[in-house]
N, C-alpha and C positions, 0 to 999 in steps of 0.2 A: 375467557382470558382473565388472569389475575389483575389486581389493581396496578401493581408494578410488574410488568412482564419480566421473566428471567433473562430474556435476550432482547436487545435493541439492534436493529439493522439500520444503519445510516447510509442514505444514498444521496450524495451531492451531485447535482446535475446542471447542465446548461445545454440547451438546444439538442436534446437527446432523443428526438422523435424516431430516429431510424431503428434503434434496437430496444427502446425502452419497454415496450409491451412484452417482448419475449423475456426480458430480464425480470420484469415484475411477475409474470406468470410463473417463472421458475422459483421465485421466492415465496409467493403466496401459496404455492402447491407443496411446500415442505411438509414432510411427515411429522416434524416437530413444529407445531403450529402456534405455540404460546409465545409470541413475540410481538413487538411493535416495530413498525417500519416508518422511519422519519425521512421524508423526501424534502430536500432543501434545494429549491430552484433559484438559480442565480439570474433571474430576470430573462428567461428564455424568450426568443422571438418566433419560434416555430410552433408546432402543435403540442409541445411538451406539457404546457399548462392544461390543455383540454384533456389529454390522456390521463394526467395525474388526478385531476378533479373527478373524472369518471371512475377511476379505480378507487379513490378515497370514498366516493359516495357508495360504492358497492361493498367495501370492506372496512370495518371499524378499526382494524389494526393499523391503518395508514393515517399518518399525520402529514399533510402537505403544507409546506411553507413556501410562499412565493415572495422573493425579495424584489424591491423596486429597481435594483440595479445589479450589475455583475460585480461582486466584491472579490472575485478571484477563486481559483481552485483550492489553494491552500486554506484560505479563510473558510471556504465551504466545507472542506473535509473536517476541519477542526470544529466547525459550528455544529455539525450533526452529532459529533461525540459529546460536546458540551451540553447538548439538549437531552442526552440520555440519562436515565436514572437506574438502568438495569445493572445487575452484577456482571453480565457478559455482553460483549459488543462485537459487531461485525460491520466493517465498511463494505459497501456494495457498489459496483459500477453499473452504469446503464447498459453497457454492451456485453457483459459477461453473463454466463448461465450457470446456475447451480443445479446439480442433480437433486431429485426429491429427498434423498436421505442425507444431504450435506449437513444440515444443522444437527440432526439426530446423531450422526456419526461423530461430529466434533464436540457436541455437548457432553456426551457420556464421559470421555476422559478428563475434560477440563473441570467438570463439576465434582468429580470424585478425587481429584488430586490437586491440593492447594499450591503445589510447587510448579504447576504448569501455567505458563503465562499466555500461550497462544497455541492454537491447533489449526491444522490445515490438511486437506486430503491431497492425493496426487492430482496432477493437472494434465488435461489434454488441451491442445490448441484448437480453436474454432475459427474457420475462415469467415470472411465478411459475408459470404452467402449461406452460412450456417452449416457448413460441412465439417464434421469432426475429423481432424487429421490423425491418421493411424501412426503408430510409431515408425514404420518404415518410410512414411512420407514426410515426417517432421524432423528436420535437422537438429532440433533442440533435445530430442529424445534419444537416449543411449541405445546402441544396437542391442537387439534382443528384448527390448521392453516396449510396451504399448503406451506407457504414460511416464511422467517424470515429475519430480517435485520442483524442477527448474531451480534448484537451490544448491546443488552440490557441484563440486569441481574435482575433476580427476587428479588435480595436482595437490589437493589437500591431504594432510597427514590423516591417517585413519582415526586418530583419537580426537580430531576436531569434529565435533558433532553438536548440532543445536539441541540435542537431547541429553547432552552431557550434564553431570552433576556439578561440573566446575564452570563458573562464569567465564573464565578466560577462554576455554575451549569452545563454548557456545559463541562468544564474541568473535573468535577467529573464524568459525564456520560461517557466520553471517558476513563479516567484513571481507574475507578472502574468497568465499565461495558463492555468495548470492549472485544470481544473474537477473532473472525476470521479476523477483520479489513478489511472486503471486501470493505468498502467504501474508502479505499485507492486507489481503481480503479474507483472512482466516477468522475464526472465532477467538476473541481475546478476553482475558480477564480485565474488567474495567479498572479495578484497583491497580493493576500493573500498568495499564496505559496511562493512568493519572500520574504515575511516577516518571513519565517521559515528558518531553517538551512538545509532544504531538508532532504535527507536520511542520517542519521548518521551511522558511521561504527560499527554497532553492529547488532546482530540477533534480529529481532523484532522491527527494527527502525521505521517501519510504524506507530507504536503506538505513538511514540514521535511526529512524523509528524502530526498526527491527533490531538494530544493534543495541539500542537502549533497552528494549524488551529482553534481549538475551542476557543482560546484566541483572535483570530483575528475577527471571524465572526460566524454566525449561520450555522447549518446544515439543509438541507431540504431532506425529504425522499419521493420518489415517491412510492405510494402505489400499485405498480404492480411488479410482479416478472420478471424483465427484465434482470437480471444478472445471468448467470449460472457459478458458481465457481467450477472448476473441482478439484476433490479430487483423488489424485493418489500418489503412493509411491515416485515418483521423484519430487513432488511439494515441494517448499521450506517450506511450512507450515507443511509438514509431517516429517520434520527432527527432531528427538528427541535425537539421540545419539551425544556424544561429537565429534566423528570423522566426522559425517555428517555435523554438524553445523560448525565445523572448516573448512571443505572443501568448504562449501557455503560461509563462510565469508572470509577466507584467508588461504588456505591450505599451503602456503609456509612460513607463518610467524611463529615465535617461539610462542608456545602456553603459555598462562598465565592463572592461575586458577582464574576465575572471573565469578560471576553469572550474567546472563542477567538481572535478576530482579534488582540487585543493579545498573547496568549500566543504565537501563531504569529510575530508580529513580533519578539518577543524571541528566539524560536528561530532565525529567519533571521539576526538580528544576531549572535547567538553563533556561528552557522555561519561567517559571514564572519570574525569575530575569530579563531577557532581554526584557520582554514585556513592553509596554507603559501603562499598567494598573495602576490605582491608588493604593495607599498603602493599603487601607482597602480591596480592591479586591484581591490584591496579598496575603495578610494575609489569606483570605478565601481559596485561592488556596493552600497555604502551609498546611492549615489544612486538605485539601483533601489528600495531600501526607501523612499526619499522619495516615489517615484512610487506605491508600494504604499499608503503612508499617505494620500496625497491623491487616491485614486480616489473622487472626490466622488459618483459615481453609485452607489457601494456603501454609503456611510456612512449614508444614511438608513435602509437596510435593517438595517445593523449596530446602529445606535442603537435601532431598533424592537425588534430581537431582544433586546438587553440589557434594555430596559424590561420585556420579557415574560419575562426570565430565560433566554432561549435563548442558544445559543452559549457554553456554560459550559466553563471550563477546569478541570482537575483541581485539587482543593485541595492546597496545599503540605503536604508531610509535616511533622508536628510535630517539634520538636527531639528527636533520638534515635530517630526513627521512620524506617524506610526507605521510599522511594517504592514499592518492590515490595509492602510491607505495606499501603500505602494502596490498592493495586490488587487486593487479594485476591479481591474478590467481583465483579469485572468479568466480563462474559460474553465468550465465545470462548476 
C-alpha cells in the first residue's frame, strides 16, 4: 500500500457487533485493495472493540480509534472524514455489505473524470438475516428490475438527472427524487466533500450533503448491483418515532418541536446561497426549492408526523454551547 492510499474508507460505529464482521469482510475483500480503513468507535459497550482490535491486528490497512465516550453519530461521521488524507473517500456502515468489485467499479470513473463528485452502484436490499431481496420481493425496486439506485422518482422530469451537466438539474434530482440516499455511501472526491458542510446536526442530513455535492459536480452510477443495504429495525433509516429519532440525534438535549422537512429546507437554501454558482443558476435552484415546498402529496404526511412528534430536528445549541456537545450521546 502507498504512503497515502488513494482511497480512505471511514466507518463510524457504536455497539456494532451484530453485523460488523460481515461488513468488514466485504470491505477487506475488495479487488481494489489500496485503501485505508479508519474505524471510529464511539465508546461501544458490546464486543465491537474486541472485533475491531482483532481485525486491526491482522490487517495493516485498518486504523482503529476508540473514544472514551459517545460523541454522537453526526460527530463520528464527520470525524472519520476529517481524519482522511486520501483524494477519494467512502463512508461505510457497520451493517451494509459491498460486493468485491464495489471500489474497483466506482474508482475507474471518478479518477478518470474530474467533473464527477461521487459514484455509486445499483443497490439491493439485504434482510436482517442476510437474505438479498429480489426485485419482485422488494417494494422499493421498480417492476421488471432486479435492483435500483433508490434515488429516482417517477414524477421527476426526464431532464432532472444527477448526471446532468447543469447544477440546477442535478440539485433537482437529489432534492425532489432522492429516497433512501444509499449513494451517501458511494465513493466521493474528497476535494468536493470539503466544499460541503459535511453532515449537519439533523435527522436526514445525508440528503443535504448530497444536494451540496450536486452543486459541486456530477454523479456517476455503476450499472451493477454492488451495494447491499441492510434493512433492519435498528438501522437509522428505520427510525420513525419521535423518541427513536431523538435518541439517534441527541437523547440528552432538550427537545424542541421542529420538523425535519423544514430543517432540510433551510439546509438546501443555505447550500445554494454559499455555493459559487452564478446568479441565474442559483435562481433556478431556488425555484427547485419552491417545487420541494409545494409537493402537496407529501404535506399531509409531514403534518401528520409533526402532530405526532415525528420528523424531529436537532435542538439548536444553546448560546456558548457547541453543536458537537449537543451530539455527545447520539449513537453510531
